[in-house]
C-alpha positions as a Python dict, from the first residue, in 0.01 Angstrom:
ca = {
    (1, 'M'): (0, 0, 0),
    (2, 'G'): (-252, 88, 239),
    (3, 'S'): (-259, 342, 456),
    (4, 'S'): (-124, 319, 832),
    (5, 'P'): (-397, 461, 1111),
    (6, 'D'): (-106, 776, 1176),
    (7, 'D'): (-211, 851, 791),
    (8, 'D'): (-573, 910, 839),
    (9, 'V'): (-759, 1168, 990),
    (10, 'N'): (-649, 1311, 1321),
    (11, 'D'): (-882, 1226, 1592),
    (12, 'D'): (-772, 1454, 1843),
    (13, 'F'): (-940, 1702, 1633),
    (14, 'S'): (-1242, 1663, 1678),
    (15, 'A'): (-1622, 1734, 1530),
    (16, 'R'): (-1637, 1924, 1829),
    (17, 'R'): (-1328, 2096, 1840),
    (18, 'F'): (-1385, 2209, 1478),
    (19, 'V'): (-1717, 2338, 1538),
    (20, 'E'): (-1582, 2583, 1875),
    (21, 'H'): (-1307, 2669, 1621),
    (22, 'V'): (-1548, 2795, 1309),
    (23, 'S'): (-1794, 3011, 1599),
    (24, 'E'): (-1495, 3159, 1748),
    (25, 'R'): (-1387, 3344, 1405),
    (26, 'V'): (-1741, 3396, 1355),
    (27, 'L'): (-1825, 3586, 1628),
    (28, 'V'): (-1514, 3759, 1650),
    (29, 'G'): (-1573, 3838, 1268),
    (30, 'A'): (-1902, 3972, 1385),
    (31, 'L'): (-1802, 4190, 1668),
    (32, 'L'): (-1566, 4430, 1443),
    (33, 'A'): (-1886, 4436, 1188),
    (34, 'L'): (-2069, 4591, 1515),
    (35, 'F'): (-1885, 4894, 1432),
    (36, 'I'): (-1847, 4919, 1085),
    (37, 'H'): (-2207, 4796, 988),
    (38, 'Q'): (-2414, 4800, 1288),
    (39, 'K'): (-2742, 4742, 1187),
    (40, 'E'): (-2636, 4430, 927),
    (41, 'S'): (-2419, 4312, 1259),
    (42, 'L'): (-2713, 4255, 1398),
    (43, 'I'): (-2888, 4082, 1143),
    (44, 'I'): (-2529, 3825, 1141),
    (45, 'L'): (-2560, 3777, 1522),
    (46, 'A'): (-2923, 3693, 1515),
    (47, 'L'): (-2909, 3423, 1212),
    (48, 'M'): (-2547, 3293, 1381),
    (49, 'T'): (-2794, 3238, 1699),
    (50, 'L'): (-3062, 3076, 1500),
    (51, 'L'): (-2830, 2850, 1331),
    (52, 'E'): (-2556, 2736, 1500),
    (53, 'P'): (-2702, 2433, 1659),
    (54, 'V'): (-2837, 2343, 1286),
    (55, 'F'): (-2432, 2393, 1188),
    (56, 'Q'): (-2317, 2200, 1465),
    (57, 'K'): (-2510, 1910, 1421),
    (58, 'A'): (-2406, 1922, 1042),
    (59, 'V'): (-2060, 1966, 1133),
    (60, 'E'): (-2064, 1628, 1422),
    (61, 'A'): (-2249, 1450, 1103),
    (62, 'V'): (-2005, 1482, 893),
    (63, 'G'): (-1708, 1403, 1174),
    (64, 'D'): (-1972, 1065, 1221),
    (65, 'I'): (-1982, 981, 844),
    (66, 'L'): (-1582, 988, 836),
    (67, 'G'): (-1541, 835, 1129),
    (68, 'W'): (-1804, 563, 1018),
    (69, 'L'): (-1579, 568, 695),
    (70, 'R'): (-1255, 584, 848),
    (71, 'R'): (-1390, 204, 1013),
    (72, 'L'): (-1516, 44, 720),
    (73, 'H'): (-1147, 117, 601),
    (74, 'H'): (-958, -38, 849),
    (75, 'L'): (-1213, -327, 950),
    (76, 'R'): (-1278, -443, 573),
    (77, 'K'): (-928, -588, 566),
    (78, 'L'): (-989, -842, 887),
    (79, 'N'): (-1193, -1202, 877),
    (80, 'C'): (-1579, -1128, 814),
    (81, 'A'): (-1813, -1347, 949),
    (82, 'P'): (-2028, -1525, 719),
    (83, 'G'): (-2400, -1392, 530),
    (84, 'Y'): (-2281, -1016, 497),
    (85, 'N'): (-2454, -747, 283),
    (86, 'A'): (-2259, -413, 137),
    (87, 'F'): (-2581, -214, 318),
    (88, 'I'): (-2647, -347, 562),
    (89, 'G'): (-2379, -588, 690),
    (90, 'H'): (-2499, -909, 843),
    (91, 'T'): (-2851, -746, 939),
    (92, 'V'): (-3039, -1046, 827),
    (93, 'P'): (-2873, -1376, 941),
    (94, 'L'): (-2863, -1190, 1269),
    (95, 'F'): (-3297, -1138, 1226),
    (96, 'K'): (-3271, -1451, 1102),
    (97, 'A'): (-3155, -1598, 1465),
    (98, 'V'): (-3384, -1429, 1627),
    (99, 'G'): (-3586, -1740, 1788),
    (100, 'K'): (-3434, -2016, 1620),
    (101, 'Y'): (-3147, -2246, 1669),
    (102, 'P'): (-2932, -2158, 1605),
    (103, 'C'): (-2993, -1834, 1748),
    (104, 'T'): (-2825, -1489, 1767),
    (105, 'W'): (-2561, -1540, 2087),
    (106, 'D'): (-2483, -1901, 1890),
    (107, 'L'): (-2343, -1728, 1591),
    (108, 'F'): (-2196, -1487, 1764),
    (109, 'A'): (-1998, -1816, 1930),
    (110, 'F'): (-1948, -2007, 1635),
    (111, 'W'): (-1823, -1683, 1443),
    (112, 'S'): (-1567, -1554, 1635),
    (113, 'S'): (-1447, -1905, 1785),
    (114, 'A'): (-1330, -2061, 1459),
    (115, 'K'): (-1096, -1728, 1402),
    (116, 'A'): (-962, -1728, 1718),
    (117, 'P'): (-748, -1523, 1843),
    (118, 'K'): (-826, -1322, 1546),
    (119, 'P'): (-1148, -1112, 1601),
    (120, 'V'): (-1410, -1127, 1328),
    (121, 'R'): (-1544, -874, 1148),
    (122, 'V'): (-1947, -811, 1211),
    (123, 'Q'): (-2181, -517, 1098),
    (124, 'I'): (-2519, -462, 1258),
    (125, 'F'): (-2717, -253, 1011),
    (126, 'T'): (-2409, 77, 1008),
    (127, 'R'): (-2302, -33, 1337),
    (128, 'H'): (-1913, -106, 1303),
    (129, 'C'): (-1814, -416, 1550),
    (130, 'V'): (-1552, -666, 1602),
    (131, 'V'): (-1674, -1004, 1791),
    (132, 'I'): (-1370, -1204, 2007),
    (133, 'A'): (-1341, -1498, 2166),
    (134, 'D'): (-992, -1569, 2274),
    (135, 'P'): (-818, -1513, 2622),
    (136, 'E'): (-532, -1248, 2551),
    (137, 'P'): (-730, -987, 2406),
    (138, 'I'): (-1015, -1032, 2599),
    (139, 'K'): (-788, -978, 2887),
    (140, 'R'): (-712, -655, 2693),
    (141, 'V'): (-1053, -482, 2697),
    (142, 'F'): (-1116, -619, 3040),
    (143, 'N'): (-797, -539, 3230),
    (144, 'S'): (-502, -411, 3072),
    (145, 'N'): (-645, -165, 2839),
    (146, 'I'): (-955, -128, 3005),
    (147, 'K'): (-955, 218, 3022),
    (148, 'N'): (-997, 217, 2615),
    (149, 'Y'): (-1291, 56, 2619),
    (150, 'G'): (-1605, 243, 2776),
    (151, 'K'): (-1975, 65, 2822),
    (152, 'D'): (-2213, 30, 2503),
    (153, 'T'): (-2490, 187, 2693),
    (154, 'E'): (-2604, 338, 2316),
    (155, 'F'): (-2621, -37, 2241),
    (156, 'A'): (-2604, -349, 2386),
    (157, 'Y'): (-2741, -238, 2732),
    (158, 'N'): (-2944, 35, 2596),
    (159, 'P'): (-3292, -179, 2630),
    (160, 'F'): (-3160, -229, 2992),
    (161, 'L'): (-3141, 150, 3071),
    (162, 'D'): (-3521, 163, 3277),
    (163, 'I'): (-3399, -132, 3506),
    (164, 'L'): (-2988, -26, 3524),
    (165, 'G'): (-3052, 350, 3477),
    (166, 'T'): (-2646, 514, 3596),
    (167, 'G'): (-2595, 197, 3828),
    (168, 'L'): (-2276, 81, 3844),
    (169, 'V'): (-2280, -147, 3548),
    (170, 'T'): (-2338, 123, 3333),
    (171, 'S'): (-2157, 417, 3503),
    (172, 'E'): (-1807, 502, 3398),
    (173, 'G'): (-1514, 698, 3597),
    (174, 'E'): (-1612, 880, 3909),
    (175, 'S'): (-1960, 758, 3951),
    (176, 'W'): (-1836, 387, 3901),
    (177, 'K'): (-1514, 470, 4135),
    (178, 'R'): (-1791, 607, 4376),
    (179, 'Q'): (-2052, 324, 4334),
    (180, 'R'): (-1741, 55, 4329),
    (181, 'G'): (-1622, 191, 4662),
    (182, 'R'): (-2007, 229, 4830),
    (183, 'I'): (-2097, -126, 4723),
    (184, 'S'): (-1775, -279, 4752),
    (185, 'Q'): (-1787, -122, 5184),
    (186, 'A'): (-2203, -289, 5151),
    (187, 'L'): (-2048, -641, 5076),
    (188, 'R'): (-1803, -654, 5339),
    (189, 'M'): (-1826, -1056, 5474),
    (190, 'E'): (-2083, -957, 5752),
    (191, 'I'): (-2364, -919, 5491),
    (192, 'L'): (-2219, -1303, 5359),
    (193, 'D'): (-2292, -1403, 5693),
    (194, 'D'): (-2642, -1322, 5664),
    (195, 'V'): (-2718, -1449, 5298),
    (196, 'V'): (-2635, -1794, 5475),
    (197, 'D'): (-2944, -1798, 5695),
    (198, 'I'): (-3124, -1548, 5436),
    (199, 'A'): (-3105, -1812, 5178),
    (200, 'T'): (-3161, -2120, 5460),
    (201, 'R'): (-3505, -1928, 5485),
    (202, 'A'): (-3578, -1905, 5143),
    (203, 'V'): (-3477, -2228, 5060),
    (204, 'D'): (-3689, -2393, 5382),
    (205, 'R'): (-4052, -2224, 5249),
    (206, 'L'): (-3973, -2370, 4877),
    (207, 'C'): (-3918, -2714, 5050),
    (208, 'V'): (-4253, -2699, 5241),
    (209, 'K'): (-4430, -2649, 4831),
    (210, 'L'): (-4193, -2938, 4793),
    (211, 'E'): (-4283, -3136, 5013),
    (212, 'K'): (-4669, -3130, 4948),
    (213, 'I'): (-4627, -3306, 4631),
    (214, 'R'): (-4380, -3553, 4710),
    (215, 'G'): (-4459, -3881, 4556),
    (216, 'T'): (-4775, -3771, 4391),
    (217, 'G'): (-4638, -3761, 4038),
    (218, 'E'): (-4783, -3420, 4035),
    (219, 'E'): (-4489, -3146, 3801),
    (220, 'I'): (-4398, -2916, 3949),
    (221, 'E'): (-4167, -2620, 3762),
    (222, 'L'): (-3859, -2483, 3901),
    (223, 'A'): (-3745, -2237, 3691),
    (224, 'E'): (-3977, -1985, 3796),
    (225, 'E'): (-3989, -2108, 4161),
    (226, 'F'): (-3598, -1998, 4161),
    (227, 'R'): (-3671, -1683, 4024),
    (228, 'L'): (-3915, -1601, 4263),
    (229, 'L'): (-3684, -1769, 4562),
    (230, 'T'): (-3343, -1580, 4451),
    (231, 'L'): (-3535, -1219, 4388),
    (232, 'Q'): (-3693, -1304, 4786),
    (233, 'V'): (-3290, -1361, 4847),
    (234, 'I'): (-3185, -1076, 4744),
    (235, 'G'): (-3469, -908, 4851),
    (236, 'E'): (-3417, -938, 5195),
    (237, 'A'): (-3043, -847, 5170),
    (238, 'I'): (-3100, -525, 5006),
    (239, 'L'): (-3392, -421, 5164),
    (240, 'S'): (-3554, -627, 5433),
    (241, 'L'): (-3860, -676, 5241),
    (242, 'S'): (-4076, -980, 5394),
    (243, 'P'): (-4075, -1278, 5076),
    (244, 'E'): (-4517, -1204, 5099),
    (245, 'E'): (-4337, -831, 4984),
    (246, 'S'): (-4115, -949, 4747),
    (247, 'D'): (-4378, -1216, 4617),
    (248, 'E'): (-4604, -904, 4558),
    (249, 'V'): (-4389, -625, 4418),
    (250, 'M'): (-4150, -832, 4179),
    (251, 'P'): (-4346, -1056, 3984),
    (252, 'N'): (-4618, -761, 3862),
    (253, 'L'): (-4384, -481, 3825),
    (254, 'Y'): (-3968, -634, 3804),
    (255, 'L'): (-4016, -942, 3626),
    (256, 'P'): (-4257, -805, 3351),
    (257, 'I'): (-4018, -509, 3345),
    (258, 'M'): (-3745, -755, 3270),
    (259, 'E'): (-3906, -972, 2951),
    (260, 'E'): (-3993, -627, 2774),
    (261, 'C'): (-3616, -493, 2835),
    (262, 'N'): (-3515, -864, 2748),
    (263, 'R'): (-3736, -864, 2412),
    (264, 'R'): (-3639, -487, 2289),
    (265, 'S'): (-3279, -627, 2277),
    (266, 'L'): (-3317, -876, 2013),
    (267, 'E'): (-3647, -632, 1879),
    (268, 'P'): (-3539, -270, 1906),
    (269, 'W'): (-3864, -145, 1739),
    (270, 'R'): (-4050, -241, 2037),
    (271, 'A'): (-3915, 50, 2210),
    (272, 'Y'): (-4068, 341, 2004),
    (273, 'L'): (-4452, 147, 1916),
    (274, 'P'): (-4707, 336, 2114),
    (275, 'N'): (-4855, 19, 2194),
    (276, 'K'): (-5025, -124, 2494),
    (277, 'E'): (-4727, -262, 2600),
    (278, 'Y'): (-4482, 8, 2555),
    (279, 'F'): (-4749, 250, 2811),
    (280, 'D'): (-4818, -77, 3040),
    (281, 'H'): (-4367, -86, 3028),
    (282, 'K'): (-4370, 282, 3065),
    (283, 'D'): (-4615, 238, 3370),
    (284, 'R'): (-4438, -47, 3537),
    (285, 'V'): (-4054, 129, 3573),
    (286, 'K'): (-4289, 434, 3683),
    (287, 'K'): (-4422, 219, 4002),
    (288, 'L'): (-4131, 20, 4062),
    (289, 'N'): (-3884, 363, 4125),
    (290, 'A'): (-4117, 532, 4316),
    (291, 'Y'): (-4133, 159, 4483),
    (292, 'V'): (-3758, 175, 4542),
    (293, 'I'): (-3753, 560, 4606),
    (294, 'K'): (-4068, 524, 4888),
    (295, 'L'): (-3794, 303, 5090),
    (296, 'I'): (-3540, 507, 5029),
    (297, 'R'): (-3680, 741, 5205),
    (298, 'Q'): (-3866, 565, 5440),
    (299, 'R'): (-3504, 452, 5555),
    (300, 'W'): (-3343, 795, 5571),
    (301, 'K'): (-3615, 912, 5753),
    (302, 'L'): (-3552, 666, 6000),
    (303, 'K'): (-3187, 681, 6017),
    (304, 'H'): (-3204, 1029, 6105),
    (305, 'S'): (-3475, 1108, 6291),
    (306, 'V'): (-3472, 1227, 6622),
    (307, 'T'): (-3552, 907, 6790),
    (308, 'A'): (-3254, 764, 6605),
    (309, 'T'): (-2934, 649, 6825),
    (310, 'P'): (-2592, 596, 6725),
    (311, 'N'): (-2494, 262, 6649),
    (312, 'A'): (-2860, 159, 6623),
    (313, 'D'): (-2989, -89, 6343),
    (314, 'D'): (-2968, 126, 6063),
    (315, 'S'): (-2632, 177, 6127),
    (316, 'I'): (-2334, 16, 5934),
    (317, 'D'): (-2143, -101, 6217),
    (318, 'N'): (-2397, -353, 6282),
    (319, 'P'): (-2293, -689, 6135),
    (320, 'H'): (-2687, -780, 6009),
    (321, 'A'): (-2784, -398, 5833),
    (322, 'D'): (-2902, -475, 5466),
    (323, 'I'): (-2713, -361, 5200),
    (324, 'L'): (-2975, -63, 5145),
    (325, 'D'): (-2824, 43, 5511),
    (326, 'R'): (-2474, 25, 5452),
    (327, 'V'): (-2479, 230, 5146),
    (328, 'L'): (-2669, 506, 5324),
    (329, 'A'): (-2414, 514, 5602),
    (330, 'D'): (-2163, 651, 5334),
    (331, 'V'): (-2427, 933, 5197),
    (332, 'P'): (-2378, 1254, 5379),
    (333, 'K'): (-2666, 1458, 5522),
    (334, 'S'): (-2581, 1717, 5323),
    (335, 'E'): (-2588, 1584, 5009),
    (336, 'Y'): (-2855, 1372, 5027),
    (337, 'G'): (-3154, 1505, 4820),
    (338, 'P'): (-3376, 1389, 4526),
    (339, 'E'): (-3031, 1349, 4267),
    (340, 'V'): (-2864, 1064, 4543),
    (341, 'E'): (-3263, 941, 4589),
    (342, 'R'): (-3265, 871, 4148),
    (343, 'Q'): (-2896, 727, 4196),
    (344, 'M'): (-2961, 461, 4466),
    (345, 'C'): (-3284, 389, 4278),
    (346, 'D'): (-3057, 259, 3990),
    (347, 'E'): (-2842, 104, 4228),
    (348, 'I'): (-3112, -78, 4418),
    (349, 'K'): (-3225, -210, 4080),
    (350, 'T'): (-2929, -266, 3909),
    (351, 'F'): (-2853, -534, 4269),
    (352, 'L'): (-3213, -677, 4209),
    (353, 'L'): (-3107, -739, 3811),
    (354, 'A'): (-2764, -844, 3912),
    (355, 'G'): (-2865, -1074, 4224),
    (356, 'H'): (-3129, -1278, 4075),
    (357, 'E'): (-3079, -1371, 3729),
    (358, 'T'): (-2781, -1520, 3701),
    (359, 'S'): (-2832, -1706, 4029),
    (360, 'A'): (-3204, -1864, 3924),
    (361, 'A'): (-2998, -1939, 3591),
    (362, 'M'): (-2762, -2159, 3752),
    (363, 'L'): (-3026, -2320, 3995),
    (364, 'I'): (-3179, -2454, 3715),
    (365, 'W'): (-2965, -2542, 3437),
    (366, 'T'): (-2755, -2708, 3798),
    (367, 'T'): (-3050, -2907, 3894),
    (368, 'W'): (-3113, -3035, 3538),
    (369, 'E'): (-2728, -3166, 3475),
    (370, 'L'): (-2718, -3341, 3809),
    (371, 'A'): (-3111, -3470, 3734),
    (372, 'K'): (-2916, -3615, 3427),
    (373, 'A'): (-2690, -3763, 3515),
    (374, 'P'): (-2728, -3993, 3809),
    (375, 'E'): (-2332, -4043, 3905),
    (376, 'K'): (-2286, -3671, 3962),
    (377, 'M'): (-2606, -3658, 4142),
    (378, 'K'): (-2501, -3923, 4364),
    (379, 'I'): (-2209, -3748, 4438),
    (380, 'A'): (-2381, -3425, 4495),
    (381, 'T'): (-2615, -3511, 4727),
    (382, 'E'): (-2396, -3769, 4938),
    (383, 'E'): (-2145, -3405, 4952),
    (384, 'A'): (-2462, -3227, 5055),
    (385, 'K'): (-2580, -3466, 5340),
    (386, 'K'): (-2259, -3517, 5498),
    (387, 'V'): (-2146, -3126, 5484),
    (388, 'Y'): (-2486, -3037, 5704),
    (389, 'K'): (-2459, -3354, 5888),
    (390, 'N'): (-2119, -3282, 6035),
    (391, 'S'): (-2303, -2929, 6076),
    (392, 'E'): (-2575, -3069, 6269),
    (393, 'K'): (-2318, -3275, 6506),
    (394, 'K'): (-2179, -2940, 6591),
    (395, 'N'): (-2488, -2825, 6736),
    (396, 'K'): (-2579, -2561, 6450),
    (397, 'K'): (-2871, -2431, 6310),
    (398, 'T'): (-2764, -2352, 5992),
    (399, 'P'): (-2364, -2467, 5915),
    (400, 'S'): (-2129, -2123, 5875),
    (401, 'R'): (-1915, -2048, 5570),
    (402, 'D'): (-1628, -2268, 5643),
    (403, 'D'): (-1879, -2576, 5640),
    (404, 'L'): (-2068, -2436, 5300),
    (405, 'N'): (-1680, -2448, 5162),
    (406, 'G'): (-1724, -2802, 5251),
    (407, 'L'): (-1960, -2821, 4969),
    (408, 'E'): (-1660, -2840, 4719),
    (409, 'Y'): (-1888, -3100, 4387),
    (410, 'I'): (-2169, -2900, 4442),
    (411, 'V'): (-2010, -2587, 4367),
    (412, 'G'): (-1797, -2711, 4103),
    (413, 'A'): (-2168, -2837, 3945),
    (414, 'L'): (-2293, -2456, 3980),
    (415, 'K'): (-1950, -2255, 3861),
    (416, 'E'): (-1959, -2558, 3544),
    (417, 'S'): (-2329, -2495, 3479),
    (418, 'L'): (-2217, -2134, 3413),
    (419, 'R'): (-1948, -2173, 3209),
    (420, 'L'): (-2183, -2480, 2999),
    (421, 'Y'): (-2463, -2270, 3003),
    (422, 'S'): (-2269, -1880, 2963),
    (423, 'V'): (-2627, -1734, 3097),
    (424, 'V'): (-2503, -1391, 3006),
    (425, 'P'): (-2337, -1485, 2697),
    (426, 'V'): (-2181, -1166, 2529),
    (427, 'V'): (-2058, -837, 2710),
    (428, 'T'): (-1999, -524, 2470),
    (429, 'R'): (-1744, -244, 2494),
    (430, 'K'): (-1667, 36, 2258),
    (431, 'C'): (-1366, 103, 2202),
    (432, 'L'): (-1231, 474, 2259),
    (433, 'G'): (-939, 482, 2071),
    (434, 'D'): (-735, 304, 1804),
    (435, 'D'): (-617, -7, 1960),
    (436, 'Y'): (-433, -362, 1849),
    (437, 'L'): (-679, -641, 1936),
    (438, 'G'): (-565, -1035, 1847),
    (439, 'G'): (-316, -862, 1637),
    (440, 'E'): (-520, -691, 1454),
    (441, 'F'): (-576, -253, 1425),
    (442, 'I'): (-908, -189, 1563),
    (443, 'P'): (-1008, 186, 1515),
    (444, 'K'): (-1215, 406, 1785),
    (445, 'G'): (-1540, 413, 1783),
    (446, 'T'): (-1592, 14, 1674),
    (447, 'T'): (-1841, -204, 1891),
    (448, 'V'): (-1615, -488, 2112),
    (449, 'I'): (-1842, -777, 2150),
    (450, 'I'): (-1687, -1003, 2429),
    (451, 'S'): (-1848, -1370, 2338),
    (452, 'V'): (-1880, -1557, 2637),
    (453, 'Q'): (-2054, -1816, 2545),
    (454, 'G'): (-1727, -1836, 2228),
    (455, 'V'): (-1497, -1918, 2478),
    (456, 'H'): (-1675, -2065, 2722),
    (457, 'H'): (-1693, -2320, 2447),
    (458, 'R'): (-1391, -2336, 2247),
    (459, 'E'): (-1210, -2723, 2265),
    (460, 'D'): (-886, -2585, 2304),
    (461, 'L'): (-934, -2409, 2591),
    (462, 'W'): (-1202, -2649, 2751),
    (463, 'E'): (-1173, -3073, 2727),
    (464, 'S'): (-1542, -3194, 2579),
    (465, 'A'): (-1647, -2847, 2591),
    (466, 'Q'): (-1982, -2994, 2551),
    (467, 'A'): (-1988, -3216, 2843),
    (468, 'F'): (-2101, -3118, 3209),
    (469, 'E'): (-1750, -3191, 3419),
    (470, 'P'): (-1816, -3025, 3782),
    (471, 'R'): (-1485, -3175, 3820),
    (472, 'R'): (-1309, -2897, 3595),
    (473, 'F'): (-1354, -2695, 3908),
    (474, 'V'): (-1287, -2895, 4232),
    (475, 'G'): (-909, -2835, 4348),
    (476, 'N'): (-870, -2511, 4206),
    (477, 'E'): (-791, -2750, 3928),
    (478, 'T'): (-900, -2428, 3697),
    (479, 'D'): (-733, -2126, 3693),
    (480, 'E'): (-1076, -1933, 3697),
    (481, 'T'): (-933, -1608, 3812),
    (482, 'G'): (-623, -1567, 3586),
    (483, 'N'): (-672, -1677, 3244),
    (484, 'Y'): (-976, -1548, 3117),
    (485, 'S'): (-1102, -1857, 2929),
    (486, 'Y'): (-1386, -1878, 3242),
    (487, 'L'): (-1598, -1565, 3256),
    (488, 'P'): (-1943, -1572, 3398),
    (489, 'F'): (-1811, -1304, 3634),
    (490, 'I'): (-1610, -1119, 3370),
    (491, 'Q'): (-1290, -1053, 3528),
    (492, 'G'): (-1017, -766, 3559),
    (493, 'P'): (-1112, -419, 3782),
    (494, 'R'): (-1520, -433, 3689),
    (495, 'N'): (-1551, -802, 3803),
    (496, 'C'): (-1909, -900, 3940),
    (497, 'L'): (-1870, -759, 4326),
    (498, 'G'): (-2175, -1019, 4424),
    (499, 'Q'): (-2028, -1351, 4240),
    (500, 'Y'): (-1908, -1475, 4636),
    (501, 'L'): (-2287, -1380, 4781),
    (502, 'A'): (-2443, -1550, 4457),
    (503, 'L'): (-2244, -1866, 4433),
    (504, 'L'): (-2281, -1882, 4846),
    (505, 'E'): (-2660, -1796, 4803),
    (506, 'A'): (-2658, -2138, 4513),
    (507, 'R'): (-2452, -2362, 4761),
    (508, 'V'): (-2657, -2311, 5042),
    (509, 'V'): (-3044, -2355, 4816),
    (510, 'M'): (-2883, -2694, 4612),
    (511, 'A'): (-2762, -2812, 4888),
    (512, 'N'): (-3066, -2833, 5095),
    (513, 'L'): (-3261, -2955, 4792),
    (514, 'L'): (-3051, -3195, 4726),
    (515, 'R'): (-3010, -3397, 5063),
    (516, 'K'): (-3394, -3389, 5110),
    (517, 'F'): (-3530, -3431, 4767),
    (518, 'K'): (-3510, -3671, 4402),
    (519, 'F'): (-3547, -3485, 4123),
    (520, 'T'): (-3687, -3643, 3786),
    (521, 'S'): (-3791, -3498, 3421),
    (522, 'S'): (-4119, -3506, 3373),
    (523, 'R'): (-4113, -3307, 2992),
    (524, 'E'): (-3906, -3406, 2662),
    (525, 'T'): (-3896, -2995, 2623),
    (526, 'N'): (-3680, -2976, 2880),
    (527, 'G'): (-3327, -2839, 2888),
    (528, 'A'): (-3397, -2606, 2537),
    (529, 'K'): (-3237, -2346, 2612),
    (530, 'H'): (-3446, -1971, 2524),
    (531, 'T'): (-3362, -1811, 2241),
    (532, 'K'): (-3440, -1444, 2356),
    (533, 'M'): (-3433, -1384, 2712),
    (534, 'I'): (-3049, -1268, 2926),
    (535, 'P'): (-2949, -1436, 3123),
    (536, 'I'): (-2995, -1718, 2947),
    (537, 'A'): (-3310, -1934, 3083),
    (538, 'P'): (-3478, -2221, 2995),
    (539, 'A'): (-3689, -2176, 2678),
    (540, 'D'): (-4032, -2390, 2864),
    (541, 'G'): (-3910, -2401, 3206),
    (542, 'I'): (-3773, -2707, 3369),
    (543, 'W'): (-4059, -2964, 3490),
    (544, 'F'): (-3993, -3216, 3757),
    (545, 'T'): (-4140, -3488, 3950),
    (546, 'V'): (-4023, -3468, 4310),
    (547, 'D'): (-3994, -3830, 4576),
}
């Protein structure tokens, strides 16, 4: 009969407490001996000082080994993914999938969907993991037992820490609450009204470029155009950057950093090879940090200059203040300093990542799917023309947010592309204490991999799951906020604060493009998914001709 969790090593008696306990005993003994053998006691104290770090590391290593063996003992009872090796787990099949089809994310989806609602055991090198793709255990991780599941900064997020730092995505506890409160205040409804105008100006600039090739048969690759466009939008919304400055800074610093971070997520050895790419990456990160901190300092000095006036343009009371203004307004003058600058730098870089990558992927996959389906494209195009025509009748330069709510089918298409392509295919958490998921015991220290792609593609949850059907999300026919089967922006207390901004921006861009142009796929290679990039982007771009 197998042992129960209660029969195992008591997790509360950690290696750290054991080290402290032993160290205290040794110290007391040494002090007592000091009165008896002074010379010998001094030697003992010196040795203690020198060897304590080594001793502590040794005890911690023993604790880690015991924890690893305990996880192995319990997780070996679970369904195991195919391709397991006793020494390195599933490293070989996962490594072989890098850069191929099915890719790593596809394997997680296949493995977890086949056994849902039960979790599936996966071991990556020595790391014990379970993969889940069922709404009930996902809800437990994201909501009902959220305190037991911490951010996985050691493993999944580690390659992206040069961008994310200690921003909202990776922070925990009081730091997370403080940042989320600041950002929630910054993303009030007023900034969403500004996003409509900002996105309209950005798509107008793209339309000028498209107009030049209309009817010529010349190709244009729209995936990269959408990345630049969404960077312009988020750059202006956060930092009031001009499109020219955004186009100068982001492609030279931010985008290469993201490319290297993505490569490191599946090729972790790249972070340790001291080659040219390694040093170029470090240099770009340093320059990007310096650039962002310089902007923060300039804005702070402007805000607190002698000539600054109450309720000036940099005040949070101004409805047109950008996000940096709004975040800075929450910082007391007595607290501002290098640490605040570093933290805000991480928060801004997190905004850049979250604020444009998902939007760009959503736009390109929606355009691609509509271009393949003329009947769906016709519905979306007619809807866009109708909404903008009604707005023009009201003598509005751009539609209001209320007007844009009429783009139901286009919003449905955008949401459906996020489901079908699962642009963030997995989310990981670390189990901080023993728990049960899908009826199975999950020991402390296990990495929990939520296969977003797996739950999005389950045929028992989504009718014709592999088909592009925008009407799933029209008229609130699908409960996307409570059943944990639709997760592009996660759900629960840690859901994405920028999801409304992203969908608002995307519907403005998509509606303007569809009512003005006709897009035709121009290459047979179009539509292949990138196997190494998150969010999931096209492998070789997607090329169109424009009429």
